[in-house]
C-alpha positions in Angstrom: 78.3 321.5 71.1 79.4 318.0 71.8 82.6 319.1 73.6 80.6 321.5 75.9 78.2 318.7 76.8 81.1 316.4 77.7 82.6 319.1 79.8 79.4 319.6 81.6 79.1 315.9 82.2 82.6 315.7 83.4 82.1 318.6 85.7 78.9 317.2 87.2 80.7 313.9 87.8 83.5 315.7 89.4 81.3 317.7 91.7 79.4 314.6 92.7 82.6 312.8 93.5 83.8 315.7 95.6 80.5 315.9 97.4 80.6 312.2 98.2 84.2 312.4 99.4 83.4 315.5 101.6 80.2 313.9 103.0 81.9 310.6 103.8 84.8 312.4 105.6 82.1 314.3 107.6 80.5 311.0 108.5 83.8 309.4 109.5 84.6 312.5 111.7 81.2 312.2 113.4 81.6 308.5 114.1 85.0 309.1 115.8 83.4 311.2 118.5 84.8 310.2 121.9 82.6 309.7 125.0 82.9 309.6 128.7 80.6 307.7 131.1 79.7 308.3 134.7 78.0 305.2 136.0 76.3 304.3 139.2 74.1 301.4 140.1 71.0 303.3 139.2 72.1 305.8 136.6 74.5 306.6 133.8 75.4 309.9 132.1 77.1 310.0 128.8 79.3 313.0 127.9 81.0 313.8 124.6 84.5 315.3 124.3 84.9 318.5 122.3 87.4 318.7 119.5 90.1 319.9 121.8 89.6 317.0 124.2 89.4 319.4 127.0 85.7 319.9 127.7 82.8 317.5 128.1 79.2 318.1 126.9 76.3 316.1 128.4 74.6 313.9 125.8 72.4 311.2 127.4 71.3 310.2 130.9 69.8 306.9 131.9 68.0 306.1 135.1 67.5 302.4 136.0 65.0 300.7 138.3 65.5 297.2 139.6 63.4 294.8 141.5 64.3 293.1 144.9 66.4 290.5 143.1 68.3 293.2 141.2 66.7 292.5 137.7 66.2 295.5 135.6 62.6 296.5 135.3 62.9 300.0 133.9 65.2 302.2 131.9 64.4 305.9 131.5 66.5 307.9 129.0 66.9 311.7 128.7 68.6 313.9 126.1 70.6 317.0 127.1 69.0 320.2 125.8 72.1 322.4 124.9 70.0 325.6 124.6 67.9 325.2 127.8 70.7 323.5 129.7 68.6 320.7 131.1 67.6 317.2 130.6 64.6 316.4 128.4 62.8 313.0 128.6 63.5 310.9 125.6 62.1 307.3 126.0 61.1 304.7 128.6 61.7 301.0 128.4 60.0 298.6 130.8 61.0 295.0 131.3 58.6 292.2 132.5 59.8 288.7 133.4 57.5 285.8 134.1 59.1 282.4 134.0 60.4 281.8 130.5 58.4 284.7 129.0 60.1 288.1 128.9 58.8 291.3 127.4 60.1 294.8 126.7 57.9 297.8 126.2 59.2 301.0 124.6 57.5 304.5 124.3 59.0 307.9 123.5 58.3 311.1 125.4 55.2 313.0 124.1 55.7 316.7 124.6 51.9 317.4 124.2 50.7 315.0 126.9 53.9 315.2 129.0 54.2 311.4 129.4 55.8 308.3 127.7 53.0 307.5 125.2 54.5 308.3 121.8 55.1 305.4 119.3 54.7 302.5 121.8 56.2 299.1 120.8 56.4 295.8 122.6 58.4 292.7 122.1 57.8 289.4 123.8 60.3 286.6 123.8 60.5 283.1 125.2 63.6 281.4 126.4 64.5 277.8 127.3 66.2 276.6 130.5 69.5 277.7 129.2 68.2 281.2 128.4 68.5 280.6 124.6 65.7 282.6 122.8 63.2 280.3 121.2 60.7 282.9 119.7 59.9 286.4 119.7 56.8 288.6 118.8 56.7 292.2 118.1 53.6 294.3 118.7 52.4 297.8 117.7 49.9 299.8 119.8 46.5 300.3 118.3 45.3 303.6 119.6 41.7 303.2 118.3 40.9 300.2 120.4 43.7 300.5 123.0 45.3 297.0 122.4 48.5 295.5 121.4 48.4 294.2 117.7 50.9 291.5 116.6 53.3 292.8 114.0 55.7 289.9 113.5 56.3 286.5 115.0 59.4 284.4 114.6 60.2 280.9 115.8 63.9 280.9 115.9 64.3 277.1 115.3 62.4 277.5 112.0 64.4 280.6 111.0 67.7 278.9 111.8 66.6 275.8 109.9 65.7 278.0 106.9 69.0 279.9 106.9 71.0 276.6 107.2 69.3 275.2 104.1 69.8 278.6 102.3 73.5 278.4 103.0 74.0 275.0 101.3 
């Protein structure tokens, strides 16, 4: 009885080890995917090479909008639907700049309402004269009262001071 229990335990350990090895090899193979990029001033399409390195498959498409000064104000992303052979909206990022205050809003595509209203997030950050980030605040959208609610606020000077004392 004791021998069979040890054999079963050994077998389970062996199977777990093999499964870990196979899964990690799969992850490594996936991360070694090669991409090709087609960029213009207002768009970028990302393609992946197949295993034979002969054929490209569309993966992502980005559309960019800029203001008169050339500053990025919007980035819209699409994912390629391999079954329907068309681009499906994915997310929208909007960028706002006012003096030393900058904000980024992100929302994913909502298939029900057919607009970019799913899981909206916002980050506001302040920079100094040299464009060093001084602080940032993240917000979540409260749908019940239609307002941004602060999620996290960080003053980087305090954070850097804390990490410097932690490292001593």
